[in-house]
Kinemage of the C-alpha trace (Angstrom):
@kinemage 1
@onewidth
@group {chain A} dominant
@subgroup {mainchain}
@vectorlist {calphas} color= white
{ca unk a 1} P 103.170 92.657 64.871
{ca unk a 2} L 100.952 92.464 67.767
{ca unk a 3} L 101.462 89.157 70.054
{ca unk a 4} L 103.567 88.139 72.872
{ca unk a 5} L 107.467 88.420 71.946
{ca unk a 6} L 109.167 85.889 74.086
{ca unk a 7} L 112.968 86.788 74.617
{ca unk a 8} L 114.621 85.168 77.430
{ca unk a 9} L 114.815 80.985 77.619
{ca unk a 10} L 115.783 78.854 80.602
{ca unk a 11} L 116.832 75.234 80.467
{ca unk a 12} L 116.226 73.454 83.657
{ca unk a 13} L 117.008 69.608 84.227
{ca unk a 14} L 113.340 67.248 84.573
{ca unk a 15} L 114.117 63.904 85.317
{ca unk a 16} L 116.585 62.314 82.660
{ca unk a 17} L 115.594 65.236 80.382
{ca unk a 18} L 115.767 69.330 80.021
{ca unk a 19} L 112.701 71.406 80.355
{ca unk a 20} L 113.165 75.155 78.041
{ca unk a 21} L 110.849 78.068 80.260
{ca unk a 22} L 110.310 80.827 78.398
{ca unk a 23} L 109.367 84.172 79.712
{ca unk a 24} L 108.713 87.508 78.412
{ca unk a 25} L 110.030 89.427 81.487
{ca unk a 26} L 112.960 88.774 83.435
{ca unk a 27} L 113.776 90.373 87.339
{ca unk a 28} L 115.075 94.029 85.810
{ca unk a 29} L 112.343 94.390 83.606
{ca unk a 30} L 109.931 93.750 86.554
{ca unk a 31} L 111.967 96.287 88.587
{ca unk a 32} L 111.669 98.856 85.908
{ca unk a 33} L 107.683 98.299 86.194
{ca unk a 34} L 107.282 98.480 89.398
{ca unk a 35} L 109.635 101.464 89.688
{ca unk a 36} L 106.626 102.900 87.426
{ca unk a 37} L 103.849 101.732 89.378
{ca unk a 38} L 104.939 102.762 92.638
{ca unk a 39} L 104.952 106.376 91.412
{ca unk a 40} L 101.850 106.305 89.832
{ca unk a 41} L 103.464 107.263 86.076
{ca unk a 42} L 100.746 105.913 84.883
{ca unk a 43} L 99.683 108.755 81.857
{ca unk a 44} L 101.045 110.560 79.251
{ca unk a 45} L 101.713 113.765 81.516
{ca unk a 46} L 103.018 111.828 84.928
{ca unk a 47} L 106.279 109.985 83.284
{ca unk a 48} L 109.400 109.874 84.342
{ca unk a 49} L 112.940 110.165 82.619
{ca unk a 50} L 115.872 107.666 82.775
{ca unk a 51} L 118.001 109.496 84.971
{ca unk a 52} L 115.150 110.124 87.464
{ca unk a 53} L 114.200 106.273 87.419
{ca unk a 54} L 118.057 104.973 88.117
{ca unk a 55} L 118.261 107.694 90.954
{ca unk a 56} L 115.034 105.770 92.624
{ca unk a 57} L 117.061 102.459 92.443
{ca unk a 58} L 120.156 103.522 93.839
{ca unk a 59} L 121.920 102.050 90.943
{ca unk a 60} L 120.602 98.549 90.711
{ca unk a 61} L 119.121 98.951 87.243
{ca unk a 62} L 122.516 98.825 85.987
{ca unk a 63} L 124.013 101.554 83.468
{ca unk a 64} L 122.257 104.106 81.456
{ca unk a 65} L 122.534 102.302 78.439
{ca unk a 66} L 121.009 98.744 79.705
{ca unk a 67} L 118.482 100.791 81.031
{ca unk a 68} L 117.741 102.475 77.842
{ca unk a 69} L 117.993 98.868 75.786
{ca unk a 70} L 115.310 97.717 78.388
{ca unk a 71} L 112.584 100.641 78.159
{ca unk a 72} L 113.050 100.207 74.242
{ca unk a 73} L 111.996 96.642 74.686
{ca unk a 74} L 109.207 96.971 77.288
{ca unk a 75} L 107.894 99.893 74.781
{ca unk a 76} L 107.993 97.379 71.656
{ca unk a 77} L 106.084 95.013 73.873
{ca unk a 78} L 103.555 97.636 74.840
{ca unk a 79} L 104.132 97.315 78.788
{ca unk a 80} L 105.016 100.827 78.763
{ca unk a 81} L 104.853 104.240 76.622
{ca unk a 82} L 106.401 107.335 76.031
{ca unk a 83} L 105.380 110.278 77.676
{ca unk a 84} L 106.303 114.168 77.053
{ca unk a 85} L 109.971 115.431 76.382
{ca unk a 86} L 111.468 116.381 79.729
{ca unk a 87} L 114.187 119.007 78.479
{ca unk a 88} L 115.258 116.963 75.532
{ca unk a 89} L 115.175 113.537 77.347
{ca unk a 90} L 112.532 110.765 76.736
{ca unk a 91} L 110.007 109.922 79.998
{ca unk a 92} L 108.070 106.484 80.394
{ca unk a 93} L 104.921 105.694 81.862
{ca unk a 94} L 103.043 102.116 82.019
{ca unk a 95} L 100.243 101.311 80.324
{ca unk a 96} L 97.811 99.032 80.938
{ca unk a 97} L 99.420 95.748 80.024
{ca unk a 98} L 102.585 97.125 82.459
{ca unk a 99} L 99.699 97.715 85.319
{ca unk a 100} L 98.225 94.244 85.249
{ca unk a 101} L 101.488 92.374 84.993
{ca unk a 102} L 102.565 94.520 88.380
{ca unk a 103} L 99.038 94.003 90.016
{ca unk a 104} L 99.421 90.476 89.443
{ca unk a 105} L 102.662 89.827 91.210
{ca unk a 106} L 101.332 92.086 94.452
{ca unk a 107} L 99.847 90.518 97.468
{ca unk a 108} L 96.442 92.528 98.003
C-alpha cells in the first residue's frame, strides 16, 4: 500500500470550535531522521544500529523498544530502509523521502 499514512492527530481550539491537525511525523521521528542525516547514513552499506543511534543521542530517544517501534514505522512509511546486518543487529539508513524531509527542515 503506497501513499501517506497519517498517524498523529492534534486538536486545538480555534474560535468557537476545534481544528484537527494531522501529522505524519512527530519530534522523535524527526530526531531519528536527523541522526541518520548528520551521520551520512544514506545507503545500504553505510547504516547504523539501534544501539549506535541511542549512544549518539545520549538517551534522548527513550527505551530501545520505543526506538525499534519508531524505526519499524519509518521503514513502513519509506523514510528509512534496512541496511546490512551488523553482528545480528539490523542497521538503518535514510531513503530519498527521509533525506528530503530533513533537508526541508534545515536552513541553508
